[in-house]
C-alpha positions in Angstrom: -44.1 -24.3 -49.7 -46.3 -26.5 -51.8 -48.6 -28.8 -49.9 -48.7 -32.3 -51.4 -51.7 -34.5 -51.0 -50.7 -38.1 -50.1 -52.9 -41.2 -49.9 -51.7 -43.7 -47.3 -53.2 -47.2 -47.7 -52.3 -49.8 -45.1 -53.5 -53.0 -43.4 -52.3 -56.3 -42.1 -50.5 -58.9 -44.1 -52.7 -60.7 -46.7 -55.6 -58.3 -46.3 -55.6 -57.6 -50.0 -53.7 -54.3 -50.5 -52.2 -55.3 -53.9 -55.6 -56.0 -55.5 -57.1 -52.9 -53.8 -54.5 -50.6 -55.2 -55.3 -51.6 -58.8 -58.5 -49.6 -58.4 -56.3 -46.4 -58.1 -54.4 -47.1 -61.4 -55.7 -44.0 -63.1 -55.2 -41.8 -60.0 -51.8 -42.4 -58.6 -48.4 -44.1 -58.3 -47.5 -46.5 -55.5 -44.6 -45.9 -53.1 -44.0 -49.2 -51.4 -43.7 -49.0 -47.6 -43.1 -52.8 -47.0 -39.7 -53.1 -45.4 -39.1 -56.5 -47.2 -40.2 -55.7 -50.8 -37.3 -53.4 -51.1 -35.0 -56.4 -51.3 -33.9 -58.0 -54.6 -34.2 -61.8 -55.0 -37.0 -62.0 -52.4 -40.3 -62.1 -54.4 -42.3 -65.1 -53.3 -41.9 -64.7 -49.5 -42.6 -61.0 -49.6 -45.7 -61.3 -51.8 -44.1 -58.8 -54.2 -46.5 -57.5 -56.9 -45.7 -59.0 -60.3 -45.5 -57.5 -63.7 -49.3 -57.8 -64.2 -49.7 -55.3 -61.4 -46.7 -53.0 -61.9 -47.5 -52.7 -65.6 -50.9 -51.2 -64.7 -49.8 -48.9 -61.9 -46.2 -47.8 -61.3 -44.6 -49.0 -58.1 -41.5 -47.4 -56.5 -39.1 -48.7 -53.8 -39.3 -52.3 -54.9 -36.1 -54.3 -55.7 -33.9 -51.5 -54.5 -31.2 -53.2 -52.4 -29.6 -56.6 -51.7 -30.8 -58.7 -48.8 -27.7 -58.1 -46.7 -28.2 -54.3 -46.8 -30.0 -52.2 -44.3 -33.1 -50.1 -45.2 -34.1 -48.0 -42.2 -37.1 -45.8 -41.5 -34.9 -42.8 -42.2 -34.0 -44.2 -45.6 -37.6 -44.7 -46.4 -38.7 -41.2 -45.3 -35.9 -39.6 -47.3 -36.7 -41.5 -50.5 -40.5 -41.3 -50.1 -40.3 -37.5 -49.7 -38.4 -37.2 -53.0 -40.9 -39.6 -54.7 -44.0 -37.8 -53.4 -42.9 -34.5 -55.0 -41.9 -36.2 -58.3 -45.2 -38.1 -58.6 -47.3 -35.0 -57.8 -45.3 -33.0 -60.3 -46.5 -35.5 -63.0 -50.1 -34.8 -62.1 -50.6 -38.0 -60.2 -51.2 -38.7 -56.5 -48.5 -40.4 -54.4 -50.0 -43.5 -52.7 -47.9 -44.8 -49.9 -48.9 -48.4 -49.2 -47.6 -51.3 -47.2 -47.8 -53.1 -43.9 -44.6 -51.8 -42.1 -46.2 -49.6 -39.5 -43.0 -47.8 -38.3 -42.2 -46.7 -41.9 -45.7 -45.3 -42.3 -45.8 -43.6 -38.9 -42.3 -42.1 -39.4 -43.4 -40.7 -42.7 -46.6 -39.2 -41.4 -45.2 -37.8 -38.1 -41.5 -37.5 -38.8 -38.5 -39.2 -37.4 -37.7 -39.3 -33.7 -34.8 -37.2 -32.6 -32.5 -40.2 -31.8 -28.7 -39.5 -31.9 -26.9 -39.9 -35.2 -25.1 -43.1 -36.0 -21.7 -43.7 -34.5 -19.5 -45.6 -36.9 -17.0 -46.5 -34.1 -19.7 -48.0 -31.8 -21.4 -49.7 -34.8 -18.2 -51.4 -35.8 -17.6 -52.5 -32.2 -21.1 -54.0 -31.9 -20.7 -55.7 -35.3 -17.5 -57.4 -34.1 -19.3 -58.5 -30.9 -22.2 -59.9 -33.0 -19.7 -62.0 -34.9 -17.9 -63.1 -31.8 -20.7 -63.5 -29.2 -23.8 -64.1 -31.4 -27.1 -62.3 -31.7 -28.8 -63.8 -28.6 -26.1 -62.4 -26.3 -26.6 -58.9 -27.7 -30.4 -59.3 -27.5 -30.1 -60.2 -23.8 -28.0 -57.1 -23.3 -30.7 -55.0 -25.0 -33.2 -56.6 -22.6 -31.2 -55.2 -19.7 -30.5 -51.8 -21.2 -33.8 -51.1 -23.0 -36.6 -53.6 -22.2 -39.2 -51.6 -24.2 -37.1 -51.9 -27.4 -36.4 -55.5 -26.6 -40.1 -56.2 -26.6 -40.7 -54.3 -29.8 -37.9 -55.6 -32.0 -38.2 -59.0 -33.5 -35.7 -61.6 -32.1 -33.8 -62.1 -35.3 -33.7 -58.4 -36.4 -30.0 -57.9 -36.0 -30.0 -54.5 -37.6 -32.5 -53.0 -35.1 -31.1 -54.8 -32.1 -27.7 -53.3 -32.9 -29.1 -49.9 -33.6 -30.9 -49.8 -30.3 -27.7 -50.7 -28.5 -25.8 -48.1 -30.5 -28.2 -45.4 -29.4 -27.8 -46.5 -25.8 -24.1 -46.5 -25.9 -24.0 -43.2 -27.9 -26.4 -41.2 -25.7 -26.7 -43.1 -22.5 -30.4 -43.3 -23.0 -32.5 -46.1 -24.4 -33.9 -45.8 -27.9 -37.5 -46.0 -26.4 -36.9 -42.6 -24.7 -36.8 -41.0 -28.1 -40.5 -40.5 -29.1 -42.1 -39.6 -32.4 -43.5 -36.1 -32.9 -47.2 -36.0 -32.0 -48.3 -33.8 -35.0 -48.5 -34.8 -38.6 -45.7 -33.3 -40.8 -46.2 -30.0 -42.5 -46.0 -29.9 -46.3 -48.5 -32.7 -46.8 -52.2 -33.4 -46.6 -52.9 -37.0 -45.7 -55.8 -39.3 -46.4 -55.4 -42.5 -44.4 -57.2 -45.6 -45.6 -57.1 -48.7 -43.5 -58.1 -52.1 -45.0 -59.6 -54.5 -42.5 -61.3 -57.9 -42.6 -62.9 -60.2 -40.1 -60.2 -61.9 -38.1 -61.3 -65.4 -39.2 -61.4 -64.3 -42.9 -58.0 -62.7 -42.6 -56.4 -65.8 -41.0 -57.8 -68.0 -43.7 -56.3 -65.7 -46.3 -52.9 -65.9 -44.6 -53.0 -69.7 -44.5 -54.0 -69.8 -48.2 -51.3 -67.4 -49.2 -48.6 -69.4 -47.4 -49.8 -72.5 -49.2 -49.6 -70.6 -52.5 -46.0 -69.4 -51.7 -44.8 -73.0 -51.1 -46.4 -74.1 -54.4 -44.7 -71.1 -56.1 -41.3 -72.3 -54.8 -40.6 -70.5 -51.5 -38.3 -73.2 -50.3 -36.3 -73.0 -53.5 -36.2 -69.2 -53.2 -34.7 -69.5 -49.7 -32.1 -72.1 -50.9 -31.1 -69.8 -53.8 -30.6 -66.9 -51.4 -28.4 -69.0 -49.2 -26.4 -70.2 -52.2 -25.9 -66.6 -53.2 -24.1 -66.1 -49.8 -26.8 -64.4 -47.8 -26.8 -65.5 -44.1 -29.8 -66.1 -41.9 -28.7 -63.0 -39.9 -29.0 -60.7 -42.9 -31.8 -58.1 -42.7 -33.8 -59.8 -45.5 -33.5 -63.4 -44.3 -34.3 -62.6 -40.7 -38.0 -61.9 -41.7 -41.1 -64.0 -41.4 -41.2 -66.4 -44.4 -37.4 -66.8 -44.4 -36.3 -67.0 -40.8 -38.3 -70.2 -40.3 -36.1 -72.0 -42.8 -33.0 -71.0 -40.9 -34.6 -72.5 -37.8 -35.0 -75.7 -39.8 -31.3 -75.5 -40.7 -30.3 -75.0 -37.1 -32.5 -77.8 -35.6 -32.2 -80.3 -38.4 -35.4 -82.0 -37.2 -38.1 -79.9 -38.9 -39.9 -80.9 -42.1 -40.9 -78.5 -44.8 -44.5 -78.9 -43.6 -43.4 -77.8 -40.1 -41.8 -74.8 -41.6 -45.0 -74.0 -43.6 -47.1 -74.2 -40.4 -44.7 -72.1 -38.5 -44.8 -69.4 -41.2 -48.6 -69.4 -41.0 -48.5 -69.1 -37.2 -45.9 -66.3 -37.3 -47.8 -64.5 -40.0 -51.1 -64.6 -38.1 -49.3 -63.3 -35.0 -47.7 -60.5 -37.0 -51.1 -59.6 -38.5 -52.5 -59.3 -35.0 -49.7 -56.9 -34.0 -50.2 -54.9 -37.2 -53.9 -54.4 -36.5 -53.2 -53.2 -32.9 -50.6 -50.8 -34.3 -52.8 -49.4 -37.0 -55.8 -49.1 -34.8 -53.9 -46.6 -32.7 -53.5 -44.2 -35.6 -56.0 -41.3 -35.7 -58.4 -40.2 -38.5 -58.3 -43.5 -40.4 -61.0 -44.4 -42.9 -61.5 -48.1 -42.2 -63.0 -50.1 -45.0 -63.3 -53.7 -46.2 -61.2 -54.1 -49.4 -64.4 -55.1 -51.3 -65.7 -51.6 -50.6 -63.1 -50.1 -53.0 -65.7 -47.9 -54.7 -66.1 -45.9 -51.4 -62.3 -45.5 -51.3 -62.1 -44.3 -54.9 -64.8 -41.7 -54.1 -62.9 -40.6 -51.0 -59.7 -40.2 -53.1 -61.5 -38.3 -55.8 -63.0 -35.8 -53.3 -59.6 -35.5 -51.5 -57.8 -34.7 -54.7 
C-alpha cells in the first residue's frame, strides 16, 4: 500500500494559521480540519479564509454543509482520507490544518471503536430534546457519563445526544471507548504546532473579535436566524454565535456584552486547545514568524 506523507498544522484560535499556510502555497493543498468552517453562511464568526487566500492555495472541506447538519469526526476522517490520496496523486502534499483537536487526533490515530449509530435511539433522543430541552439531557449525561459531560460544550447538542446514544446502545459511557495509541498506517506524518506567548495570543484574539464585529458578525448571526437556523443547530451552538443566542434569551445584554463574552470564551477555548495539543507527541513547535524553518522541515520531509 502506498504511504502518503501528510503535513499537519495546528494551533489555538487566532495563532495565525491562515497566514502561515500561505508559505506552503507551492508545496501543498489544504484540508480544513476546523469543525465550523465546513458550514455555509458562517464566514465571519469562523474566520474562514477569503478568496485572496483560497485563490493562492486550494482549500478543501470549506462551505460543505448547512449549519443545521452534523459533521462528525468520522465524516472528517472519511473525507480527509479520500482527499489526501487525491492531492498526493496530483504531486502535491496534503496539509491538514485547523484547531479542532479531536478531528486531528482521530485522523492521526484512527477512530475509537464506539458502537454504530442506532437510528431508533437517536430518534427517541431527538424527540426528548424537543420536549425536555437540552439542559435536561445534559444533566442526564452528567449522571451517565461525567467524563463526556466535562469534555462536551454545554450547547453542543449533537455530541450530547451522541454520547447518550452510545450509552443507551452499549450500556457503557462514550468515554470508555478510547482512541488507538499508535499512528495510522498508510501515512507519514509531520506535525507542526504553532504557538505564541499567552499574552500575545490573547491580544490577537481580542483584536480578531473586534474585527469580526466591524465586518458584520451581528448581522451574520441575524441572517442565519432569519434563514431558519435555531440556536441549537450545530453551527450556531459554537463560540461566536452561541453568545448571541444568550442575548436573545436574556434580553438584557448589549452587543458590547456579547463581544466581550466572545472574547472571554475564545480565550478560554484557546487555553483548552493548547493543553490538548501539548499532549500530542513528536510535535515541531514554532512561532508563526519562523515560517522559514517550517518550509525547510516540509521540504526535507517531502
